[in-house]
N, C-alpha and C positions, 0 to 999 in steps of 0.2 A: 612868788608869782610875779610875772613881768607883764607889762602892757605893750611890750615890743611885738611887732607882727612877726609871724613866721614867714620866711621867704624861701621859695624853692626855684632854682633856675634849672629847667629841664631843656637840654639841647640834644637833638637827635640828628646825626649826620646822615645826609642822603635820604631823607624821608620824603615820600611822595604822598601828597594829600589825597590824591585820587585812589590810593590804596588803603584808606582808613574807613572803618565802618561809619564813622560820623559823617563822612562825605559820600556815603552811598555804596561803598565797595561791598560786594556780595559775600565775601569770605570773612571769617572772624580773625582778623589780623591784629586788631588793636583794642582789646577790651578795656584796658586801663585808660587810654586816651579817649575812647568813646565815652567812658563814664565821666571824665572831666568835661568833655563837650556837653554831655547831658546836664551837667551842673552849671552850664554857661561859663565855664572856665576855658574859653577857647579864644585864641587870638587869630584873626583871619588875615592879618597883614604882618609879615615878617621880612625884614630886609637884612641880608648878610653883608658884611664888609668885604667879603671876597667869595668867589666860587670855589676856592681851594681851602681845605681844612687847615692846612699849616698856617695860613694867613688869617682865616676867619676866627679860629679859637682864641688866639691871644687878643684879637680885637674885641671879641665878645667879653672876655674876662677882664679886660683892662679899660675898655672904653676909648682906646687909642686906634688910630688908623693903621692899617697893615704896613705902610712904608716905614714906620717907627721900628718894626721888628726886622724887616728885610735888611736894614742898614747894619744890623749886628749879626746877621746870619741866623736869626730866629733863636738865638741862644740866651737872650735876656728879655724878660717881660717886666715892664714897670709895675708899680703897685696894681694889684688886681682888686676887683670888687671884694673878694674874700679878705684880702689884706686890710682894706679900709673898714670893712665890717668888724673884723677882729680887733682893730685899733679902737673901735667904738664899743668894745666889750660884748659883741655878739659872739655866740658860739657858731663856728663854721665847720663844715665838712665837705669833702668832695669825693666823688666816686666816678670812675670812668673806665673805659676799655680802649681808649685811643692812645696810641704811642706818641702822638704829638702833644699830649697833655702829660708830660712826665718831667722828672728832674733834669733830664738831658736837654730839655727845651726851656728851662728856667722856671718850672713850677715846683 
């Protein structure tokens, strides 16, 4: 048994808050997110490092500004949050459907 907290980073590209049930949308488009909001697991302020996925994802995962990645053609990402957690002996996993989060882009 461990006393380390479980951490989940959930990032959704191009999500509109006004199309979520938790924000009053009349169609059932987001049952899982609505459940999190019902449990008060909702963050009402989120600021992206860029409006472009190709720049925003590496910034999110590494904590570095997008200009760091533009300089090398987005081919190398410095240590990510997952790298640092792994070094601290946390078990990590990542799941995605985004082509910019792939081995071709340094992940």
